[in-house]
C-alpha positions in Angstrom: 4.5 -7.5 -30.7 1.7 -9.8 -30.9 -1.8 -9.3 -30.2 -1.8 -10.0 -26.4 1.2 -7.6 -26.2 -0.9 -5.0 -28.1 -3.7 -5.5 -25.9 -1.9 -5.3 -22.5 0.3 -2.1 -23.8 -3.2 -0.6 -24.7 -4.6 -1.1 -21.3 -1.7 -0.1 -19.3 -1.3 3.0 -21.6 -4.8 3.7 -20.7 -4.1 3.5 -17.0 -1.1 5.6 -17.1 -3.2 8.2 -19.0 -5.9 8.2 -16.5 -3.4 8.6 -13.6 -2.1 11.6 -15.3 -5.8 12.9 -15.2 -5.9 13.4 -18.9 -9.2 11.0 -18.9 -11.7 12.4 -16.3 -14.8 10.5 -17.3 -16.1 8.5 -14.2 -19.4 7.1 -14.4 -21.6 3.9 -14.0 -20.1 2.2 -11.2 -20.4 -1.4 -11.8 -20.2 -3.4 -8.5 -19.9 -7.2 -8.5 -23.1 -9.3 -8.8 -24.6 -11.2 -5.8 -22.8 -14.7 -5.7 -26.4 -16.2 -5.0 -29.1 -16.4 -7.8 -32.4 -18.0 -7.3 -35.1 -19.1 -9.5 -38.5 -21.2 -8.8 -36.6 -24.1 -8.4 -34.0 -23.1 -5.7 -30.7 -20.8 -5.3 -27.4 -21.3 -6.8 -24.1 -20.2 -5.0 -21.5 -18.8 -7.6 -18.1 -17.6 -6.8 -16.4 -14.3 -7.9 -14.5 -15.8 -10.5 -17.4 -17.9 -12.2 -15.4 -21.1 -11.2 -18.5 -22.7 -9.7 -20.6 -23.4 -12.5 -22.1 -26.7 -11.9 -25.8 -26.5 -10.4 -25.6 -29.8 -9.1 -22.8 -28.9 -6.7 -23.7 -25.6 -5.3 -27.7 -25.4 -5.1 -30.0 -25.0 -2.0 -33.7 -24.8 -1.2 -33.4 -21.1 -0.9 -31.3 -18.4 0.5 -31.9 -16.1 3.9 -30.4 -12.5 4.2 -30.5 -11.6 8.1 -29.5 -8.2 9.0 -29.0 -8.3 12.6 -27.4 -10.7 15.1 -31.2 -11.8 16.3 -32.1 -12.6 12.7 -29.0 -14.6 12.0 -29.9 -16.7 15.3 -33.4 -17.2 14.1 -32.4 -18.3 10.6 -29.9 -20.9 12.1 -32.9 -22.2 14.6 -35.6 -22.6 11.8 -32.9 -24.5 9.8 -32.1 -26.8 12.7 -35.9 -27.2 13.5 -36.3 -28.3 9.9 -33.3 -30.7 10.0 -31.6 -28.8 7.1 -28.0 -28.3 6.6 -27.0 -24.6 6.5 -24.1 -22.9 4.5 -22.8 -19.6 5.5 -22.1 -17.3 2.4 -20.7 -13.9 2.0 -21.7 -11.1 -0.3 -18.3 -11.5 -2.0 -17.4 -15.1 -2.3 -13.9 -14.9 -3.7 -12.8 -18.6 -2.4 -11.8 -21.1 -5.0 -12.3 -24.2 -3.2 -16.1 -25.0 -2.6 -16.2 -24.5 1.1 -19.7 -22.7 1.0 -21.1 -25.2 -1.3 -24.6 -26.5 0.0 -26.3 -29.8 -0.3 -29.1 -29.8 -2.8 -32.5 -30.3 -1.5 -31.2 -30.6 2.0 -30.0 -27.4 2.9 -30.3 -23.7 2.8 -27.8 -20.7 2.6 -27.6 -17.9 5.0 -25.9 -14.7 3.3 -24.3 -12.2 5.5 -24.3 -9.4 2.6 -26.9 -7.5 4.5 -25.7 -8.3 8.1 -22.9 -5.6 7.6 -23.9 -2.6 9.7 -22.4 -3.4 13.3 -18.8 -1.7 13.9 -18.5 -1.0 17.6 -15.0 0.6 18.6 -13.9 0.5 22.3 -11.2 3.0 22.3 -10.1 2.5 26.1 -9.4 -1.1 25.2 -8.2 -0.7 21.8 -10.8 -3.2 20.3 -13.4 -3.3 17.8 -16.3 -5.6 17.6 -18.0 -6.1 14.0 -20.7 -8.0 12.6 -19.4 -11.1 10.3 -20.7 -9.7 7.2 -19.0 -6.3 7.2 -16.4 -5.9 4.5 -13.0 -5.1 5.4 -12.7 -1.7 3.7 -15.8 -0.8 5.9 -13.8 -1.7 8.9 -10.7 -0.2 8.1 -12.3 3.2 7.1 -14.2 3.2 10.4 -11.4 2.3 12.5 -9.0 5.1 10.9 -11.9 7.5 11.5 -11.3 7.1 15.1 -7.6 7.5 15.1 -6.8 3.9 15.1 -5.3 1.2 12.9 -6.2 -2.4 12.2 -2.5 -3.7 12.2 -2.8 -6.5 9.6 -5.2 -7.5 6.7 -5.3 -9.3 3.5 -4.3 -7.3 0.4 -7.6 -7.9 -1.3 -10.3 -5.7 0.3 -13.2 -7.7 -1.4 -13.7 -9.8 1.9 -16.3 -10.2 4.7 -14.9 -10.3 8.3 -16.6 -13.7 8.6 -14.9 -15.0 5.5 -11.5 -13.6 6.6 -11.9 -15.4 9.9 -13.2 -18.7 8.1 -10.4 -19.2 5.6 -7.4 -17.8 7.6 -6.9 -14.9 5.3 -3.4 -13.1 6.1 -1.1 -10.1 5.3 2.5 -10.1 5.9 4.5 -9.9 9.1 6.4 -11.9 11.5 6.5 -8.8 14.0 4.3 -8.3 16.8 1.3 -10.8 16.7 2.2 -11.6 13.2 0.4 -11.0 9.5 -2.3 -13.4 10.1 -5.7 -11.9 11.0 -6.7 -14.5 13.3 -3.8 -13.7 15.7 -5.4 -10.4 16.0 -8.9 -11.7 17.1 -9.6 -11.3 21.1 -13.0 -12.9 20.7 -15.5 -14.4 18.4 -19.4 -15.2 19.0 -20.6 -18.4 17.2 -24.3 -19.1 16.6 -24.7 -23.0 16.9 -27.6 -25.4 16.6 -29.2 -26.3 20.1 -32.1 -28.5 21.5 -35.7 -27.2 21.6 -35.2 -26.0 25.3 -33.0 -23.5 23.9 -35.2 -22.4 21.1 -33.3 -24.5 18.7 -30.0 -22.2 18.1 -27.9 -20.4 20.7 -24.7 -17.9 20.7 -21.7 -18.9 22.3 -19.2 -16.4 22.9 -15.4 -17.3 22.9 -12.2 -15.6 23.9 -8.7 -16.8 24.9 -9.8 -18.5 28.1 -12.1 -20.7 26.3 -10.6 -24.0 24.8 -12.7 -23.5 21.6 -11.5 -20.4 20.8 -8.4 -21.7 19.1 -10.5 -23.7 16.8 -13.0 -21.0 16.0 -10.0 -18.6 15.0 -9.9 -20.4 11.6 -13.3 -22.2 11.5 -13.8 -23.3 7.8 -17.5 -22.7 8.2 -17.7 -26.0 9.9 -18.3 -24.7 13.4 -21.5 -22.8 13.4 -22.4 -19.2 12.0 -20.0 -16.5 12.9 -21.8 -13.6 14.4 -19.5 -11.2 15.7 -15.7 -10.9 15.8 -13.5 -8.7 18.3 -10.1 -7.7 16.8 -7.3 -5.7 18.6 -6.3 -2.4 17.3 -3.5 -0.1 17.6 -3.0 3.7 17.7 -3.2 5.2 14.3 0.1 5.2 12.2 1.4 5.5 8.7 3.4 3.2 6.6 6.5 3.7 4.3 7.1 1.5 1.4 10.0 1.0 -0.8 10.0 -1.6 -3.6 13.8 -2.8 -4.5 14.4 -4.7 -7.8 17.5 -6.8 -7.5 18.7 -10.2 -9.2 17.4 -13.2 -7.6 21.1 -15.0 -7.1 20.7 -14.9 -3.4 17.0 -15.2 -3.0 16.9 -18.1 -0.7 19.4 -16.8 1.8 17.9 -13.3 2.0 14.0 -14.2 2.4 14.2 -14.4 6.3 16.5 -11.4 6.6 14.0 -9.1 4.8 11.2 -10.4 7.3 13.3 -9.4 10.3 14.4 -6.1 9.1 10.8 -4.8 7.9 7.8 -5.0 9.6 5.4 -5.7 6.5 8.0 -7.1 4.1 6.9 -9.3 1.4 8.8 -10.4 -2.0 7.7 -10.9 -5.6 10.0 -12.9 -7.6 9.8 -13.2 -11.3 11.7 -16.4 -12.2 12.0 -16.2 -16.0 13.9 -12.9 -15.5 15.7 -13.6 -12.6 14.4 -10.8 -10.5 13.1 -10.2 -7.3 11.0 -7.3 -5.8 11.8 -6.7 -2.2 9.1 -4.4 -0.4 10.6 -2.7 2.2 7.8 -1.7 4.4 7.8 -0.3 7.9 5.5 1.7 10.2 6.3 5.3 10.7 4.9 7.9 13.1 1.4 9.4 12.0 2.6 12.7 11.5 5.3 11.8 8.9 4.4 13.8 5.9 3.0 11.7 2.8 -0.5 11.0 1.8 -0.1 8.1 -0.3 -2.5 5.1 -1.1 -1.9 1.4 -2.3 -4.2 0.9 -5.4 -2.8 -2.4 -6.7 -2.7 -2.6 -10.2 -4.5 -5.8 -10.5 -7.4 -4.6 -8.5 -8.1 -1.5 -10.3 -11.3 -1.1 -12.5 -10.5 -2.1 -16.2 -12.5 -1.3 -19.2 -14.6 -4.3 -20.0 -13.5 -4.1 -23.9 -9.9 -4.4 -22.6 -10.4 -7.3 -20.4 -12.1 -9.3 -22.9 -9.5 -8.3 -25.7 -6.9 -9.5 -23.5 -8.4 -12.8 -22.6 -9.0 -13.4 -26.1 -5.3 -12.9 -27.2 -4.3 -14.9 -24.3 -6.4 -17.9 -25.5 -4.5 -17.4 -28.6 -1.4 -17.4 -27.3 -2.1 -20.6 -25.4 -3.7 -22.2 -28.5 -0.5 -21.7 -30.7 1.8 -22.4 -28.0 3.7 -19.1 -28.8 6.1 -19.0 -25.7 8.1 -16.0 -27.3 5.1 -13.6 -27.3 4.0 -14.9 -23.8 7.5 -13.9 -22.5 7.2 -10.6 -24.4 3.9 -10.0 -22.6 5.4 -10.8 -19.1 8.5 -8.5 -19.5 6.0 -5.7 -20.8 3.9 -6.5 -17.7 6.8 -6.6 -15.3 8.1 -3.2 -16.6 4.8 -1.4 -16.6 4.4 -2.8 -12.7 7.9 -1.4 -11.9 6.8 2.2 -13.6 4.0 2.4 -11.8 5.1 1.1 -8.5 2.7 -1.9 -8.9 -0.2 0.7 -7.8 1.6 2.9 -5.0 0.6 6.6 -5.7 2.3 9.3 -3.6 -0.5 11.7 -3.5 -3.6 9.5 -3.9 -3.2 10.3 -8.0 0.0 9.4 -9.2 3.4 7.8 -8.4 6.5 10.1 -8.1 8.9 8.4 -6.5 10.0 6.2 -3.6 9.3 6.0 -0.4 5.4 6.1 -0.6 4.0 7.2 2.9 0.4 7.0 3.6 -1.9 6.1 6.5 -1.9 2.2 7.2 -5.7 2.1 6.1 -4.7 3.2 2.9 -1.8 1.3 2.6 -2.6 -2.1 3.7 -5.4 -3.4 1.5 -6.8 -2.3 -2.0 -9.6 -3.3 -4.4 -11.0 -0.1 -6.2 -12.5 -2.3 -8.9 -15.2 -3.2 -6.4 -17.0 -0.1 -5.7 -15.0 3.1 -6.3 -16.5 5.5 -9.3 -15.1 3.5 -12.4 -14.7 4.5 -16.0 -17.7 3.7 -18.2 -18.2 0.2 -18.5 -15.2 -0.8 -16.1 -15.0 -3.6 -13.8 -12.8 -6.1 -12.0 -10.7 -7.9 -14.7 -12.2 -11.4 -13.5 -15.8 -10.2 -13.3 -17.7 -13.5 -14.3 -20.6 -11.4 -16.3 -17.9 -10.7 -18.9 -15.4 -12.7 -20.9 -12.5 -11.4 -19.0 -9.5 -13.2 -17.2 -9.9 -16.8 -15.9 -7.2 -18.1 -13.6 -6.4 -20.3 -11.0 -4.4 -19.4 -7.9 -2.4 -21.5 -5.8 -1.3 -20.7 -2.3 1.2 -22.8 -0.3 2.8 -22.1 3.2 6.1 -23.4 4.0 7.7 -23.6 7.4 10.6 -20.9 7.1 13.1 -24.1 8.1 12.8 -25.5 4.7 11.6 -22.8 2.3 15.1 -22.3 0.9 15.3 -25.7 -0.3 12.0 -25.4 -2.3 13.4 -21.9 -3.9 16.6 -23.9 -5.0 14.5 -26.6 -6.5 12.3 -24.2 -8.3 15.6 -22.4 -9.7 16.7 -25.8 -11.0 13.4 -26.4 -12.8 13.6 -22.7 -14.0 17.2 -23.1 -15.2 16.1 -26.0 -17.5 14.4 -23.4 -19.3 13.6 -20.1 -18.0 10.8 -19.2 -20.5 8.5 -21.8 -19.1 7.9 -19.3 -16.1 6.8 -16.6 -18.6 3.2 -17.8 -18.0 3.6 -17.2 -14.1 5.4 -13.9 -14.6 2.7 -12.3 -16.7 0.4 -12.6 -13.7 2.2 -11.9 -10.1 5.1 -14.3 -10.5 5.8 -15.8 -6.9 4.3 -13.6 -4.2 5.8 -14.1 -0.7 4.4 -13.2 2.5 5.4 -13.7 6.3 3.1 -15.5 8.7 3.9 -15.6 12.3 3.6 -19.1 14.5 0.0 -19.3 15.7 -1.9 -21.2 18.7 -4.8 -21.4 16.3 -5.5 -25.1 15.5 -5.6 -24.6 11.8 -2.8 -22.0 12.0 0.8 -22.7 11.5 2.7 -23.9 14.4 6.0 -22.3 13.1 7.1 -19.0 11.6 5.9 -19.5 8.0 6.4 -18.2 4.5 3.4 -18.2 2.2 3.7 -18.1 -1.6 0.9 -17.3 -3.9 1.1 -18.0 -7.8 -1.4 -17.4 -10.5 -1.7 -18.7 -13.8 -3.9 -19.1 -16.8 -7.0 -21.5 -16.7 -8.9 -22.7 -19.8 -12.7 -22.3 -20.0 -12.8 -26.1 -20.9 -11.3 -28.2 -18.0 -10.0 -30.7 -20.6 -8.1 -28.1 -22.3 -4.3 -28.3 -21.5 -2.4 -25.0 -20.6 0.9 -24.1 -22.0 3.8 -25.4 -19.6 1.1 -27.5 -17.6 3.6 -30.2 -16.6 6.0 -27.1 -15.2 3.1 -25.8 -12.9 2.0 -29.4 -11.7 5.6 -30.0 -10.8 5.9 -26.7 -8.7 2.5 -27.8 -7.1 3.7 -31.3 -6.1 7.1 -29.6 -5.0 5.3 -27.4 -2.7 2.7 -29.9 -1.3 4.2 -33.4 -1.1 8.0 -32.9 -1.1 7.9 -29.8 1.3 4.7 -30.6 2.9 3.5 -27.3 2.3 0.1 -26.4 3.8 -2.5 -25.0 1.5 -4.4 -21.7 1.8 -8.0 -22.9 2.5 -9.6 -20.2 0.2 -7.3 -21.0 -2.8 -5.8 -24.1 -4.7 -6.9 -26.9 -6.8 -8.1 -30.0 -4.9 -4.8 -31.9 -5.1 -3.1 -29.4 -2.8 -5.5 -30.6 -0.1 -4.4 -34.5 -0.3 -3.3 -35.6 3.0 -3.8 -32.1 4.7 -4.9 -33.2 8.1 -1.7 -34.8 8.8 0.1 -31.5 8.4 -1.4 -29.9 11.3 -0.3 -31.3 14.7 -3.4 -29.7 16.3 -6.3 -31.1 13.7 -7.4 -33.5 16.2 -8.4 -30.8 18.7 -10.2 -28.9 15.9 -12.1 -31.8 15.2 -13.1 -32.3 19.1 -14.1 -28.6 19.2 -16.4 -29.6 16.1 -18.0 -32.2 18.1 -18.8 -29.6 20.8 -20.0 -26.8 18.6 -21.4 -28.8 15.6 -22.2 -32.4 16.7 -24.9 -33.0 14.3 -22.7 -31.7 11.3 -25.3 -29.1 10.5 -22.5 -26.9 8.9 -20.5 -29.5 7.0 -21.1 -31.2 3.5 -19.6 -33.5 1.3 -17.8 -31.1 -0.8 -16.4 -29.3 2.3 -15.3 -32.7 3.6 -13.4 -33.4 0.6 -11.1 -30.3 1.1 -10.8 -30.4 4.9 -10.0 -34.1 5.1 -8.1 -34.2 1.7 -10.3 -36.9 0.2 -9.3 -37.9 -3.1 -12.0 -38.6 -5.6 -12.3 -41.7 -8.1 -9.7 -40.9 -10.9 -11.7 -40.3 -13.8 -10.4 -39.6 -17.5 -8.9 -36.1 -17.5 -8.9 -35.5 -13.8 -5.3 -34.3 -13.5 -6.1 -31.4 -15.9 -8.0 -29.4 -13.1 -6.2 -30.9 -10.4 -8.7 -33.2 -9.2 -6.2 -36.0 -9.1 -2.6 -36.6 -9.6 -2.0 -38.7 -12.8 -0.8 -42.3 -12.7 -2.0 -43.2 -16.1 -2.1 -41.4 -19.4 -6.0 -41.2 -19.5 -5.7 -39.1 -16.4 -4.4 -36.1 -18.7 -5.3 -35.5 -22.2 -4.1 -38.4 -24.5 -6.0 -37.1 -27.2 -4.0 -33.8 -27.6 -0.9 -35.6 -26.6 -0.5 -35.0 -23.1 0.8 -38.0 -21.2 1.6 -38.9 -17.5 5.2 -38.4 -17.0 7.7 -37.9 -14.1 8.8 -34.4 -13.0 11.9 -32.9 -14.3 13.6 -32.0 -11.1 11.1 -33.7 -8.5 11.2 -37.1 -10.2 8.6 -38.3 -7.7 5.9 -35.7 -9.1 3.7 -37.2 -11.9 2.7 -34.5 -14.4 0.9 -33.9 -17.4 3.4 -33.2 -20.3 3.0 -32.9 -24.0 4.6 -35.9 -26.0 6.1 -33.6 -28.7 
């Protein structure tokens, strides 16, 4: 076993030991750092993964931390009076695209990190009204205390409610109102710029009777500052989860059957091992026996030395192009995740067998690396303060009607050389979730399937990754051959090329923007690049980080032998492939 496999074996052995309560030292919680750092020259916005490291892109004059709706209103008013741009930032900053980046010298940041206390539950009407800066875990826990449940949420709980609304974050379901949080929203309050007669800012309250509501439900931060969100609730319930491992032979034909049969189903696909994991996930009555939790392995606190050692070994595998060791590692990881039920724990401590039954609030989202008591010197594996994992995450949303064809094409690509997919499988493989058709202007007009895949990212943007061409072909298959829509909070820039043509109601969204933000106070050039799918000038090396699709060898890295070549299955694709 190579150094990377050894690191991960030690890591997961450590996790198993901890789960058996053999290791009991739990001290020194290490919460994530603030995404905003200021000095005498201004303030820089970072994201949680350390991706935004260019001070020219994400710098503002200053940052303001309102704690109430009135203070948020005042902050917007003062910026408007001074004719400054405004970008609203959260206390988490997990988006990969630079949606929240300000314009240097002409903007301020308004952080909702301290605007996080208001959670008002209306038991009679089964709703909760929450400040936009409230974290998802705080909301879930408060709702559960009242004997109610938030029906859907993202899997990762390190998000604010305003961030969830802005980016269209989702869980997985085609049942009821569906798996997207925005389809469970019944009201939104937005603070927008106003005339002097209205004290330069005002609050607009939107609900389903207002035509602007469907624009604001996925706002991308372009329509104003979200101050409060009202979300529908249901009576408290439990969930029962069973993960079923099987061969992927009939995957393309079985995807939709699973979504119809199980309310919160999802699928994880490991192509290099021809393995699928069907999560059979359903609600059960609240009096069902079971006190399980979902503590997803990838979101647990990890000792810093292990995160850094794993990254170092991973870099060495990439440098030596040791595909056998990468596949050995992927096999080890998939096996560990299976043995640990990917983080499900029957009694809150360990996994003893399926099904795992627990309260909705403990099963729908996880993120213990954020704030739980942690082992000394432990944190999230991607914490930008350490030299831990560094990766890209792509998210593509397909109409259900053509998803089977996408899977067939990926299988053709896989069958040429299965080991080419080990780099994906050592992370999460392909995670497939279900999103119901939505009336939101930037929602999905038909029942859809969202696919996430994560992969290694080099510290130097010009450095090729192993099987770079395979990853690029998958991207281009998804976003161009099958016109998948990109998740707004994930992806490399190329995923957004031509994005506005993929939304039938995009023009209605722009009309709403003219009403809510006619002066473009909440927009920047970097945001426009994403939302309007603007391609930047094709500079040398631009394809290496997805800033362009290569059309010439110079867009790749010819110095290291990576040239622009057609795809292997999707021949219309243009990818950076090693010449030898």
